[in-house]
C-alpha positions in Angstrom: 0.0 -0.1 0.1 1.6 3.7 -0.7 2.9 5.2 2.4 0.9 8.5 1.6 -2.6 6.9 1.6 -1.6 4.7 4.8 -0.5 8.3 6.4 -4.0 10.1 5.0 -6.0 7.2 6.7 -3.8 7.9 10.2 -4.7 11.4 9.8 -8.2 10.6 9.0 -8.7 8.2 11.9 -6.8 10.9 14.3 -9.1 13.6 13.5 -12.4 11.2 14.4 -10.7 10.2 17.3 -10.1 13.6 18.5 -13.6 14.8 17.1 -15.5 11.6 19.1 -14.0 13.1 22.5 -13.7 16.5 22.2 -16.2 18.5 24.3 -19.3 19.9 23.3 -18.2 23.5 22.6 -14.2 23.5 22.2 -12.7 26.6 22.1 -10.3 28.1 19.3 -7.4 27.0 21.6 -8.4 23.5 21.9 -9.2 23.2 18.1 -5.8 24.6 17.1 -3.9 22.5 19.3 -5.9 19.5 17.8 -5.5 20.7 14.6 -1.8 20.7 14.9 -1.6 17.4 16.5 -3.4 15.7 13.7 -1.8 17.8 11.0 1.6 17.1 12.2 1.6 13.5 11.6 2.0 13.9 8.1 5.6 14.7 8.8 6.1 12.0 11.2 8.5 10.1 9.2 10.9 12.8 8.6 10.8 14.8 12.1 9.3 11.8 14.4 10.8 13.7 17.5 9.1 17.0 16.7 6.0 15.9 15.5 6.1 13.7 19.3 6.7 17.1 20.8 3.8 18.6 19.0 1.3 16.4 19.8 1.8 16.8 23.7 -0.5 19.9 24.3 -3.5 18.4 22.2 -2.9 15.2 24.6 -3.1 17.2 27.7 -6.5 19.0 27.0 -7.8 16.1 25.2 -7.7 12.3 26.0 -6.5 11.7 22.6 -5.8 7.9 21.4 -4.5 7.8 18.0 -2.3 10.8 17.9 0.1 9.7 20.7 -0.1 5.9 19.5 1.1 6.9 15.7 3.5 9.7 17.2 5.2 7.0 19.9 5.0 4.1 17.0 6.9 6.3 14.6 9.5 7.5 17.2 10.2 4.0 18.1 10.4 2.6 14.5 12.8 5.2 13.2 15.0 6.1 16.2 17.8 3.9 17.5 18.1 5.8 20.8 16.7 3.4 23.3 16.7 6.2 26.0 15.0 8.9 24.1 12.1 6.8 23.2 11.7 5.3 26.8 12.0 9.1 28.0 9.4 10.1 25.3 7.0 6.9 26.8 7.3 8.3 30.1 6.5 11.8 29.0 3.5 10.6 27.3 2.1 8.6 30.3 2.9 11.5 32.6 1.1 14.2 30.0 -2.2 11.6 29.7 -2.3 11.4 33.3 -2.4 15.0 34.4 -6.0 16.7 34.7 -7.0 19.4 32.7 -7.7 22.2 33.7 -4.9 22.1 36.4 -7.2 24.3 38.7 -9.1 20.8 39.5 -6.0 19.0 40.2 -6.4 19.2 44.0 -10.1 17.3 43.6 -8.6 14.5 41.1 -7.6 11.3 42.2 -4.1 11.1 40.4 -2.8 7.7 41.9 0.4 5.8 40.9 -1.8 3.1 39.9 -3.3 5.3 37.0 0.2 6.6 36.1 1.4 2.7 35.3 -1.7 2.0 33.5 -1.1 5.0 31.2 2.6 4.2 30.9 1.5 0.7 30.0 -0.7 1.7 27.5 2.2 4.1 26.0 4.5 1.2 26.1 1.9 -1.0 23.3 3.3 1.3 20.4 6.8 1.9 21.4 7.0 -2.1 21.7 5.2 -2.7 18.3 7.6 0.0 16.6 10.7 -1.5 18.1 9.6 -4.9 16.7 8.8 -3.6 13.1 12.4 -2.2 13.4 13.7 -5.3 14.4 12.2 -7.3 11.7 13.1 -4.6 9.1 16.9 -5.2 10.2 16.7 -9.0 10.3 15.4 -8.9 6.8 18.2 -6.5 5.6 20.6 -8.7 7.3 19.2 -12.0 5.9 19.6 -10.1 2.6 23.3 -9.3 3.2 23.8 -12.7 4.2 22.2 -14.0 1.1 24.6 -12.0 -1.1 27.5 -13.1 0.7 26.7 -16.8 0.3 25.8 -15.9 -3.3 29.5 -14.3 -3.8 30.9 -17.1 -1.9 29.2 -19.6 -3.9 30.8 -17.8 -7.2 34.0 -18.0 -5.9 34.0 -21.5 -5.0 32.8 -22.2 -8.4 35.3 -20.0 -9.9 37.9 -22.0 -7.9 36.6 -25.4 -9.4 36.9 -24.0 -12.7 40.6 -22.8 -12.0 41.6 -25.9 -10.5 39.8 -27.7 -13.9 41.9 -25.2 -16.0 45.0 -26.0 -14.1 45.0 -29.5 -14.3 43.8 -29.4 -17.9 46.9 -27.0 -18.3 49.1 -29.8 -16.6 48.0 -32.1 -18.7 48.3 -30.6 -22.0 52.0 -29.4 -20.8 53.0 -32.7 -19.6 51.5 -35.2 -22.2 50.7 -33.1 -25.4 53.9 -31.5 -25.6 55.7 -34.1 -25.0 54.3 -35.9 -27.7 54.9 -33.0 -30.1 58.4 -32.3 -28.8 59.1 -35.7 -29.9 57.7 -35.5 -32.9 59.8 -32.2 -33.5 63.2 -33.9 -32.3 62.5 -37.0 -34.5 61.9 -34.7 -37.6 65.2 -32.9 -36.8 66.9 -36.4 -36.9 65.4 -37.2 -40.0 66.4 -33.5 -41.5 70.1 -34.3 -40.9 70.2 -38.2 -41.3 68.2 -37.9 -44.8 69.8 -37.8 -48.2 67.1 -37.2 -50.1 66.1 -33.4 -50.7 62.2 -34.1 -51.0 62.6 -35.9 -47.7 64.6 -33.5 -46.1 62.2 -30.8 -47.2 59.3 -33.0 -45.7 61.2 -33.2 -42.5 62.0 -29.2 -42.3 58.3 -28.6 -42.7 57.5 -31.3 -39.9 59.9 -30.0 -37.9 58.5 -26.2 -38.3 54.9 -27.4 -37.9 55.8 -29.2 -34.5 57.6 -26.1 -33.1 54.6 -23.7 -34.3 52.2 -26.1 -32.7 54.3 -26.1 -29.5 54.6 -22.8 -29.1 51.0 -22.0 -29.5 50.2 -24.8 -27.3 52.7 -22.9 -24.6 50.0 -20.2 -25.0 47.2 -21.9 -24.5 48.4 -23.6 -21.3 49.1 -20.0 -20.2 46.0 -18.9 -20.8 44.2 -21.8 -19.0 46.1 -21.2 -16.0 45.1 -17.6 -16.4 41.4 -18.9 -15.6 40.3 -17.8 -19.0 40.7 -14.0 -18.1 39.2 -12.0 -21.4 42.3 -9.4 -20.9 44.9 -12.2 -21.5 42.8 -13.6 -24.6 42.9 -10.5 -25.9 46.4 -9.5 -25.4 48.6 -9.5 -28.8 51.3 -11.4 -29.2 54.8 -9.3 -29.3 57.1 -9.1 -32.4 60.1 -7.8 -33.5 58.7 -4.7 -34.6 57.5 -4.3 -30.6 61.1 -4.7 -29.6 62.2 -0.7 -29.9 59.0 0.1 -27.7 60.3 -2.3 -24.9 63.9 -1.0 -24.9 62.5 2.7 -25.0 60.0 1.9 -21.8 62.7 -0.4 -20.1 64.3 2.8 -18.1 67.8 1.1 -18.5 70.4 2.6 -20.7 70.6 0.1 -23.5 72.7 -0.1 -26.6 71.2 -2.3 -29.7 73.8 -4.0 -31.9 73.1 -6.1 -35.0 69.8 -7.0 -36.4 67.6 -10.2 -36.9 66.0 -11.6 -40.6 62.5 -10.3 -40.9 61.6 -13.6 -42.0 61.9 -15.9 -39.0 59.0 -17.3 -37.7 56.7 -15.8 -35.1 57.6 -18.4 -32.3 61.2 -17.2 -32.9 60.2 -13.5 -33.0 58.2 -13.9 -29.7 61.3 -16.1 -27.9 63.6 -13.0 -28.8 61.4 -10.6 -27.6 60.6 -12.5 -24.2 64.3 -13.2 -23.9 65.3 -9.6 -24.1 62.1 -8.3 -21.9 63.1 -11.2 -19.1 66.8 -10.1 -19.1 66.2 -6.2 -18.7 63.6 -7.0 -15.9 66.2 -9.1 -14.0 68.4 -6.1 -14.7 66.1 -3.8 -13.1 65.7 -6.0 -10.4 69.2 -7.4 -9.4 71.8 -4.7 -11.0 70.4 -1.1 -10.2 72.3 1.5 -12.1 73.7 -0.9 -14.8 73.9 -0.7 -18.5 72.7 -3.0 -21.2 73.8 -4.4 -24.5 71.6 -6.1 -26.4 73.5 -8.1 -29.6 71.1 -9.4 -32.4 73.0 -11.7 -34.6 72.4 -14.3 -37.5 74.0 -16.4 -39.6 73.2 -18.8 -42.5 71.8 -21.6 -39.8 71.2 -20.1 -36.6 70.1 -16.6 -35.1 69.9 -15.5 -31.7 70.1 -12.6 -29.0 72.8 -11.7 -26.4 71.8 -9.5 -23.6 74.6 -8.4 -21.3 74.8 -5.8 -18.4 77.5 -4.3 -16.8 78.1 -4.3 -12.9 75.4 -2.3 -10.5 76.2 1.1 -9.3 74.0 0.5 -6.1 73.2 -1.9 -4.1 70.3 -4.0 -5.1 67.3 -4.8 -3.0 66.7 -8.1 -1.4 64.2 -9.3 -3.7 62.7 -12.7 -4.0 63.3 -14.7 -7.3 62.2 -18.2 -8.1 64.0 -17.8 -11.5 60.7 -19.2 -13.0 61.4 -16.4 -15.9 64.7 -17.9 -17.0 63.1 -21.2 -16.8 60.5 -20.1 -19.2 62.6 -19.0 -21.6 64.9 -22.2 -21.7 61.6 -23.8 -22.6 61.1 -21.5 -25.4 64.4 -22.1 -26.6 64.3 -26.1 -26.4 61.0 -25.7 -28.3 62.7 -24.0 -31.1 65.5 -26.6 -30.9 67.8 -24.2 -29.4 69.6 -23.4 -26.4 69.3 -20.2 -23.9 72.6 -19.8 -21.6 72.9 -17.7 -18.5 75.5 -16.7 -15.8 77.9 -13.8 -14.6 80.4 -12.3 -16.6 83.9 -12.2 -15.5 83.4 -8.1 -15.3 80.7 -8.6 -12.6 77.8 -8.2 -15.0 75.6 -10.9 -16.4 74.7 -12.4 -19.7 72.1 -14.2 -21.3 72.2 -16.0 -24.7 69.9 -17.3 -26.8 70.8 -19.2 -29.8 68.5 -21.3 -31.9 68.2 -22.7 -35.8 66.9 -20.4 -38.3 63.0 -21.2 -39.1 61.3 -18.7 -41.7 57.8 -18.8 -42.2 
């Protein structure tokens, strides 16, 4: 039911109650106070304490029922100050017990029992308002608990999905990658041992396709381990064209020498990019202030990149390192049929070298 309709019904009911109990010839003051009390109920939700105060004069001059009941109920329903509510109930009971006019107070029997009875009557709307408030709070709390449980259910479902993706990625890495690696190795061996040019060409094609498949499989495993985040799926894979931007944004003084042929395969380009990226990352972490040199090279059968840095010029922070980056680079090199070597230099720096056979698109 709309609130305005309920409010209008309460005001009409309060006016009817005041009309029934009003004296036969009410004075203008009586009418004004009763009208103020009934009309103020329209603002009881916005100003509950003020409305309660405005109803007290009318309660003194007339034995009103609906007006104090509505005022106390609204105050108890909207306020959380228990002391204020209790004090207002006592005041309402005292006002309802005081005889009017006060000139007849001496002949009026104002006993403690009468006050207690009036106080018990005033406690009814207070308890009802508090009960409605508690019920509303409980409903909100239950709704919050329901939202929390739904959130936990979604988190649990995501965790289960992540475990399944991780298990699938592990199986793909341990089983499928191993089988395709064997194909690539056997094809490489056949390419070297075969005397027939057609057989060598077929073996070279098989090896190239196997290496490309392994590289794509590696990216699929990475995507599975990220639990299917869309940002990871849509991230473009770097190429040699992105190498210059990587060096410019590395924050390290870097010298680049040499070049690579533009026709090497996409997996080979990604391997070079990741090798330079990981090497510069390690320089920032473990050799602050050092300069780096990136040397790209290739010959008739192989290509590679050497990343060397000078000794650090200031102490490095003790950052944790699990060497997963270098391990991943080693796996990339193996997929290309190459090698990755790394270690300290005699000058106190560090060097990383990728060497792999040439494979064109």
